[in-house]
C-alpha positions in Angstrom: -42.6 -41.0 5.4 -42.2 -44.2 7.3 -39.9 -43.6 10.3 -39.7 -47.2 11.4 -37.8 -49.9 9.4 -38.0 -53.6 10.1 -34.7 -55.4 10.2 -34.6 -59.1 11.2 -37.7 -58.7 13.2 -36.4 -55.7 15.2 -37.8 -52.2 14.7 -35.2 -49.5 14.3 -35.4 -45.8 13.9 -32.7 -45.4 11.3 -34.6 -43.0 9.1 -35.9 -41.0 12.1 -32.4 -40.6 13.5 -31.0 -39.5 10.2 -33.8 -36.9 9.9 -33.0 -35.5 13.4 -29.3 -35.2 12.6 -30.1 -33.3 9.4 -32.2 -30.6 11.0 -30.4 -27.4 12.0 -31.9 -27.4 15.5 -30.8 -30.9 16.4 -28.9 -31.2 19.7 -25.8 -32.7 17.9 -25.5 -29.7 15.6 -26.1 -27.3 18.4 -23.4 -29.0 20.5 -20.9 -28.7 17.6 -21.9 -25.1 17.1 -21.4 -24.4 20.8 -18.0 -26.1 20.7 -16.9 -23.9 17.8 -18.2 -20.9 19.6 -16.4 -21.8 22.8 -13.1 -22.4 21.0 -13.4 -19.1 19.3 -14.3 -17.4 22.6 -11.3 -19.0 24.3 -9.1 -17.6 21.5 -10.5 -14.1 22.0 -10.1 -14.3 25.7 -6.5 -15.6 25.5 -5.6 -12.9 23.0 -7.2 -10.2 25.2 -5.2 -11.5 28.2 -2.0 -11.4 26.1 -2.7 -7.8 25.1 -3.3 -6.8 28.7 -0.1 -8.6 29.8 1.9 -6.8 27.1 0.5 -3.4 28.1 1.6 -4.0 31.7 5.0 -5.1 30.4 5.2 -1.9 28.4 4.4 0.2 31.5 7.0 -1.7 33.5 9.7 -1.1 30.8 8.7 2.6 30.6 9.1 3.0 34.4 12.5 1.4 34.2 13.5 3.6 31.3 12.5 6.7 33.3 14.5 5.6 36.3 17.5 5.1 33.9 17.0 8.7 32.6 17.1 10.0 36.2 20.2 8.0 36.9 22.0 9.3 33.8 21.0 12.9 34.7 22.4 12.4 38.2 25.6 10.8 36.9 26.2 13.8 34.5 26.2 16.4 37.3 29.7 17.8 37.7 29.8 17.4 41.5 28.9 13.7 41.4 32.4 12.4 42.0 34.6 9.8 40.4 32.9 6.7 41.6 29.2 5.6 41.5 27.6 3.0 43.7 25.2 0.8 41.7 22.9 -2.0 42.7 23.4 -5.3 40.9 20.8 -7.6 42.2 21.5 -8.3 45.9 24.7 -6.3 46.3 26.1 -2.8 45.7 29.4 -2.1 44.0 31.5 1.1 43.4 32.5 1.6 39.9 33.8 4.6 37.9 31.1 7.1 36.8 32.0 6.6 33.1 31.5 2.8 33.4 28.2 3.3 35.2 27.0 5.7 32.5 27.9 3.2 29.8 26.1 0.4 31.6 22.9 2.6 32.0 23.1 3.8 28.4 23.3 0.1 27.2 20.4 -0.8 29.4 18.5 2.1 27.9 19.1 0.8 24.4 17.9 -2.7 25.4 14.8 -1.1 27.0 14.0 1.0 23.9 14.2 -2.1 21.7 12.1 -4.1 24.2 9.4 -1.4 24.4 9.3 -1.1 20.6 8.9 -4.9 20.3 6.1 -5.0 22.9 4.3 -2.1 21.1 4.5 -4.0 17.8 3.1 -7.1 19.5 0.2 -5.1 21.0 -0.6 -3.6 17.6 -0.6 -7.0 15.9 -2.6 -8.7 18.6 -5.1 -5.9 18.7 -5.7 -6.1 15.0 -6.1 -9.9 15.3 -8.5 -9.5 18.2 -10.7 -7.1 16.1 -10.7 -9.7 13.3 -11.8 -12.5 15.7 -14.5 -10.4 17.2 -15.8 -9.5 13.7 -16.3 -5.8 14.4 -16.4 -4.4 10.9 -16.4 -0.8 12.1 -13.4 -1.4 14.4 -11.6 -3.1 11.7 -12.0 -0.1 9.4 -10.7 2.1 12.3 -7.6 -0.1 12.5 -6.7 0.5 8.9 -3.2 2.0 8.8 -2.6 1.2 12.4 0.3 -1.0 11.5 2.2 1.7 9.5 5.8 2.2 10.4 7.5 5.6 10.5 10.2 6.6 8.1 13.7 6.4 9.7 16.2 9.2 9.5 18.3 7.2 6.9 15.3 6.6 4.7 14.4 10.3 4.9 18.0 11.2 4.0 17.9 8.9 1.0 14.5 10.4 -0.2 15.8 13.9 0.1 19.1 13.0 -1.6 17.2 11.5 -4.6 15.0 14.6 -5.0 
């Protein structure tokens, strides 16, 4: 194979360059392969960071939920009194105990929903991370990980139909 062509008196290496670009070990193909790998690795790392952030958020929400449970228990004691002092940001206010209990219970509902949302995101992102990493064994272990429990209403309807 003649690697040198003559074009208007100048020697060019057109065929040689074409042959180099076609080989699987050429620097250009290796560079493209590295770019794809680095993009995939960046996705994996970003997803892993998101999972860790969501786990910490779940822990923080759970701590707040436990603090609210303690507050509700304290508010339900018969010797607590008629007014409760609560902290709203930078200041404290006195409000009736029933109003304080209602506020804490509403906060509990929001926290429960937020915790459930974060847990679902963690499940979804973990499954996606396993797919990106290409771990076949881990992917099989994840089968059924995204199942959702039956609610009380669904269970009632099932029992009613039987």
